C-alpha positions, 0 to 999 in steps of 0.5 A: 500500499502506497501513496504516489507524491506529487513529486512522483515518488511512492510513499508507503501508507504504513510506516513505523514511528520512532518516537521514545525509541532511543540508544544504539542497542534498543534502536538497532533491536527494534529496527531490525524486527521492523525491517523483518516484519516489512516495514520501509518508512521510518519516521523521526525527528530532531525532536526524538533525539534519536536521528543518529541512532536511526542513521546508524542502525540503518547502515548495519541492517540494510545490508543484512535484510539485502536492502539499499538506501533506495529501498527504504523512506526516511522522514524527519522533521524541523525542530520548532526553535529552528523555525526561520534563518536557521532551517537549512542549517538545522536540515544539514544537521539532521542530514549529518546525523542520519549519515545518508546522501539525502532525506526522503521526506523533511516536514516543518514539525510546527507551524509555530516556533518555540524561540522567544523572538518577536517575528510572527510565525507566519514569516518564520515558517515562509523563511523556513519553507524558502529554505527547505526549498533549496534544499530540495532543488539541491537534491538533498531532500526529495519531498518537503512538507508540514505537520500539524498544518491547518487549511489556514495554514495550507493555503498561506503556504500554497499561496507562496510555496517557493516553487515546491508544493508541500507532499504531505501533511502529517496531523493527529488523526483517529476516530475521536479527531479527524478533521474533515476540513483538513482531509478534504483540503489535502485530498483536493490539493493531492497532499498525503494526509498522514496520521500520528497518533493514529491509536490515540494516546497512551491512556488507550481510551480510544484503543478500548472503546466499545465501539472500536471493539465490537468491529474488531470482534466482528471482523476477526481483527486486534482493535489497533488494526481495526483503527489503522485500517479505518485510516489507510481505507480513507487514503490516510498514512499512519505511522504507529509505533511500538516496541512489540514485535507482535504489535508490529506484525498486527499493525503492518497486516492490514489486508482486509477491508472495513465494510462501509457500515462499520466504517460509518460507525467509527467515523461517528462515535460522537466523542471529540478527544485531542490528545496532542498539541492544538495548532489552531492556536497558531496564527 
């Protein structure tokens, strides 16, 4: 299962999230298991403090699995404090830590900034995009995109994209929180919507929801498989994270279809819960 980006590159719809995975030993073990299962998209970020470990693990493991660099898709992200004039240097830092010739996808992690400057967030993210476009034009990154962007932020970017359109918008997305306006706009613009937290938060309220459990029981699948397939069946990419090899296998095994009546049940649970940061607060 993959999506054809507007740059012509294919991106797997099911990827592997690496948030909270740290240390060379743990990273290599988990990446080894993930590659064995069949994952080829690995999502990291400067914020996760594991880019160097991810890069080292891939260098060591790709030959073991008879793979080369072009067989995997690496995503990383611009740290919110690096918005603006330092964005290109921050990209180069990530590229160096990942120890590869290019990055497949580089995202603006957050439309705002955590720096203490007085410049407007809109000016900073425009400058970031301009410098990311430079890296794209130099062939150092194959695709550039955004994360946590609302329709307002996307329209602003598309009005002045410096010659490079965004390929991905990575947002919180699951049956408890699925902004239809963002979905519709991204589909219209051929921007892949990619879900982080597709299983909800660590509280597992969504994962253990009665509606999810009933659908899973009726279809003979795990609750996690139902939640992930609900996204993928709508053309939304998912990047679940786990350190359990059994869960890795289950999360990757989405070769089934959820009937329309069950899709509607999952999409209309009459419960709105957002677990992570809210980009609506960013001007």
